[in-house]
C-alpha positions as a Markdown table, in Angstrom:
| # | Residue | x | y | z |
|---|---|---|---|---|
| 1 | Unk | 64.5 | 303.0 | 157.1 |
| 2 | Unk | 63.2 | 299.5 | 157.0 |
| 3 | Unk | 62.9 | 297.3 | 153.9 |
| 4 | Unk | 59.1 | 297.7 | 153.8 |
| 5 | Unk | 59.4 | 301.5 | 154.0 |
| 6 | Unk | 61.9 | 301.5 | 151.2 |
| 7 | Unk | 59.8 | 299.1 | 149.1 |
| 8 | Unk | 56.7 | 301.3 | 149.6 |
| 9 | Unk | 58.6 | 304.4 | 148.7 |
| 10 | Unk | 60.6 | 303.1 | 145.7 |
| 11 | Unk | 58.6 | 300.1 | 144.5 |
| 12 | Unk | 60.6 | 297.2 | 143.2 |
| 13 | Unk | 63.6 | 299.4 | 142.2 |
| 14 | Unk | 66.4 | 297.3 | 143.5 |
| 15 | Unk | 69.1 | 299.9 | 143.1 |
| 16 | Unk | 67.3 | 302.6 | 145.0 |
| 17 | Unk | 66.3 | 300.2 | 147.8 |
| 18 | Unk | 69.9 | 299.0 | 148.1 |
| 19 | Unk | 71.1 | 302.6 | 148.3 |
| 20 | Unk | 68.5 | 303.6 | 150.9 |
| 21 | Unk | 69.3 | 300.6 | 153.1 |
| 22 | Unk | 73.0 | 300.7 | 152.5 |
| 23 | Unk | 73.1 | 297.1 | 151.3 |
| 24 | Unk | 74.3 | 295.5 | 148.1 |
| 25 | Unk | 71.9 | 295.3 | 145.1 |
| 26 | Unk | 71.9 | 291.5 | 145.1 |
| 27 | Unk | 70.8 | 291.5 | 148.7 |
| 28 | Unk | 68.0 | 294.0 | 147.9 |
| 29 | Unk | 67.0 | 291.9 | 144.9 |
| 30 | Unk | 66.7 | 288.9 | 147.1 |
| 31 | Unk | 64.5 | 290.8 | 149.6 |
| 32 | Unk | 62.3 | 292.1 | 146.8 |
| 33 | Unk | 61.9 | 288.6 | 145.3 |
| 34 | Unk | 61.0 | 287.2 | 148.7 |
| 35 | Unk | 58.4 | 289.8 | 149.3 |
| 36 | Unk | 56.8 | 289.4 | 145.9 |
| 37 | Unk | 56.9 | 285.6 | 146.2 |
| 38 | Unk | 55.1 | 285.8 | 149.6 |
| 39 | Unk | 52.4 | 288.1 | 148.1 |
| 40 | Unk | 51.9 | 285.8 | 145.2 |
| 41 | Unk | 51.6 | 282.7 | 147.4 |
| 42 | Unk | 49.0 | 284.6 | 149.6 |
| 43 | Unk | 46.9 | 285.5 | 146.5 |
| 44 | Unk | 47.3 | 282.0 | 145.1 |
| 45 | Unk | 46.1 | 280.4 | 148.3 |
| 46 | Unk | 43.1 | 282.8 | 148.5 |
| 47 | Unk | 42.1 | 281.9 | 144.9 |
| 48 | Unk | 42.4 | 278.1 | 145.6 |
| 49 | Unk | 39.8 | 278.1 | 148.4 |
| 50 | Unk | 36.6 | 276.2 | 147.6 |
| 51 | Unk | 33.6 | 278.3 | 147.1 |
């Protein structure tokens, strides 16, 4: 299972993602934060475009 598959299945539940990927919870938390930051930046850039 990939990280994106686990995130899609479990949402931002760090413990379940860590268990599914067999990684530590802090590592899963870092991956979730990176994904959410990228999504936020993408939305923020879209909203900043001039009309």
